[in-house]
N, C-alpha and C positions, 0 to 999 in steps of 0.2 A: 330215054335216059338209061344209064347203066343201072341194072338192078342191085349192084353191090357198091356200097360207099367206099371210095378209095381211102378215106381218112379213118373211119371207125370200123370198117369191115362189115357193117350191117347189110344183110341180104333181104331185100323186099319180098323175095319169093318164099321165105321161110314161115311167114305168118299165115295161119288159116283163120277163117272167120270164126270158127268155134273157139279158137284160142286167143282171140284178139283181146277180150276183156281181161282174162287172167294174166296174159303177158304184159299188158299195160300196167296193171296193178303191181306185178312183180318188178318190172323195170323202174317204175316210179318209186317203189319202196327202196330199191338200191340207190336211186338218186337222192332220195331224202336222207338216207344214212350217210351218203357222201357229204351232203351239205351240213349235217349235224356234227360230223366227226372230223371235218377238215375246215381250214380257214385260209383265206388268201393272205399271204405274207409278203408278196412282192408286188411292185407297181404293175398296173394293167398295161400290157404292151400297146403301143400305138396301133390304132385301127381295130382293137379288140374290145370286148366287153369285160366287165369285172365278173367275178363269180356270182355275186348277188344280182347283177343285171341279167346274166344267163338264167338264174333261178326265177326272177320276175317274168322274164320272157316265156319260160317254160310254163309257168302258171297260167299266163294269158293264152298261150297256145292251146292248153287243155280246155280252158273255158270257151274260147272261140270255136274250137273244133266241135264241141257239143252243139253249139248253136248252128254251125254249118251243117252238121248231120241232120238235125231236125228240120232245117230249111230245105235240104235235099229231099226229105220225105214229104214235104208239103207241096213243093213245086217241081216242075220238070227242068232239070239241069240248070239250076240257078247260078248266076255269076257270083263268084266269091269276091268280096271287097277285101283288099289287102289290109293286113294288120298295121302296116307301117312300123315294123319292128325297130328299125334304126331311129325313126322319128320319135318313138316312145322313149328311147334311151336319151336322145338329145334333149327332149323336153323335161327330163328329170323324173319320169314316171316311176323309176325304180331307185331314186336317190335315197330315200329314207326307209328302205326295207330292213327288216331284221331277219336273221336266220331262223329264229324260233317261229315268227309269224309266217314267213314265206313257206317254210316246209309244211306247216299245218295247212296252208291254203293250197299248196300243190297236191297234197294228199287228198283233200276234199274235192278238188277239181277232177282229179283222176277217178275218184270213187264215183262221182256223178256221171262222168263220161263213160266209164266201164258199165254202169247200170244201163245207160242208154244203148250201148252196143249190145248188151245182153238181150235186149228186147227186139233186136232186128231179126227179121225172117230172111230166108234165102233171097226172096224177091227184094227185100229192103236193101241188102248188101249190094245189089246190082244197080241201085239208084245212082244217078250221076250228078255231078256239079262241074262248073267251069272253073278249074283251078289255075292259079297263076304261076305256080312254082313247080319245077325249075323253069319250065316254059309253059305258056298258056295251052291248056288241053282239057278235054272232057275226061274226068276221072270218076271211077266207081267208088262207092263208099268203102269197099274192100281195100282198094289202093290207098284211100285216105287213112284207114286204120294202120296199115303198114307204114305209111309215111310218118304218122304221129308217133308210133313206137320208135321209129328211127330218130325222130327229133329228141325223144327222151334219152336214148342211148348215146346219140352224138353229143348232145349238150352235157351229159354226164362226163364224157371224156374231156370236153372243154373245161368243165369245172375242175376236174382232177388235174388237168395241166396247169391250172392257175393256183392251186391250193396245196397245202401240206397237211398231213394227218395230225390230229390232236388227240390227246388222251381225254377220257371222260370222267366226270364226277356226277353222281346223282344226288339230287335233293329230294328225299322221300321220307315220310314218317313211318313207312311200313317195311323197312328192311331190317328191323331189329336193331338199328343203329340208335344209340342213345341221343345223338345229336342230329339224326336224320340225314347224315352225310355218308356216302358210300362210294367206293371206287375200286375197280380192279387194278388200276394203275395210280396209287395214291401219290400225292406230291411229297416232296421231302420237307421236313423229316417224316419218314413214313411210320405208320403204327407198327406194333409188333408183328412178326411174320405170321402169327396165328390168326390174325384178323384183318379184314379189309375195311373196317369201320374207321371213320375219321373223326377227329375232334377239332374244336375251334383252334387249338394250338397249331394244327397243321396249316392253318390259313393265316395266322397272325392277325385275327380280327380284334378290333378294340372291344372293350367291355360292353359298350352300348349295343354293338351288333350281336354279341353273345346273348345279351338279355333279350333282344328282339327274337333271336332264333329260339331260345328256350320258351318264350311266351307263345310263339307261333306253334311249336310242337305241343305245348301243354293244351292249346286250344283244340288240336286234333284229338288228343287223349281224352279230353273232357266231353267232346261233342260227337265223335265218331266211334263206331263199334263194328265188329265183324258180325254179319248176319249168321244165325246159328246153322243154316242149312247149306251155305255155300261160301265162296270167297268174297261175295259182294259186301260192301260196307254200307252202313246206314248212318244218318246224322240226326241230331236232335232237332225237333221242330223249333223254329225261331232262330236257329244258328245262321249267322251271316256268312254263308259259304263264299259269296262273291268277295267280301272283304278279306276273308282268309286267303283266297287265291291271290288277291292283289298284294297282300303282304308277302306271300310266297314268291311272287314274281320279283318284288323288290329285293328280297333276300337272295334270290338266284342271280339278280343283276350284280349285287355286291360280291358274291362268290366269283362270278365271271370276271369282275374287275380285279379281284385279288389274285386270280389264277388265269392270266391272259392266254396261257398255252393250253387251257382245258376247255372242253365243251361241257356245259352244265345241262344235264338232263333234268327237265322239270317233271319228274315222275309223280309228284304230288297231284298234278292236274289229272293224270290218268285215274288215280284213286277217287278223286272228287267227282270226275265225270261218270264213274261207275257206281257211285253211291246213290242211294234212294232215301227219301225222307222217311224217318222212322214214325211209325204209327204211335199214337199216345199210349 
């Protein structure tokens, strides 16, 4: 096969074993950003996949590749069972995916695969398997790594081709925003030029949603606090963190519905994930 992809320009010869894990993580991070800040606005061309179908396929490729790598370490040149990528699409495996869920799953799958690659020795990278694409052949794990990084790069270009850029708004209780809403590209009518904070007036929310948003933010104020030694948050014992996150997701969905041209960053989940339970 030609070592350089004629469509995306990726060169299989550029990836070293030492850089495989870090390159994978970097390329996946770029792809995740693409999925978060772009949306498909035009119908999917005949014979192509949608942006979310490409995303779901990429997630599954990363998951399957880790298993294939471990299989090659256990057995001598094991035969790879095809994923049946087109069949998965036809069967609707990716029909109900969300951008938020899928990007999180892609990131986790990449993290786990990169960790496995990090543990490979020079001898491990030379282990082989019987790969089916682009033609059946015995391939070393070093080739497989280059091929998978190519998959990430190539499918990112597929996704970019199908999508258009969107502005972003963050829902976060920790940006100093009195309503937990922040954007570097605020919707119109925009706030004063001196601030990037948003208010419910920018979204045209009904009073019922405004009350829910204020109640949700008050729950953060009452139950979370900055740890004195670093930037980590703590929460009160007995606080229903799962319930608070569930309400945040519901509010984020409402914001996304009100602003169809915007990506809603669920920054509150990052703060909750980094929090620790406060000692009595």
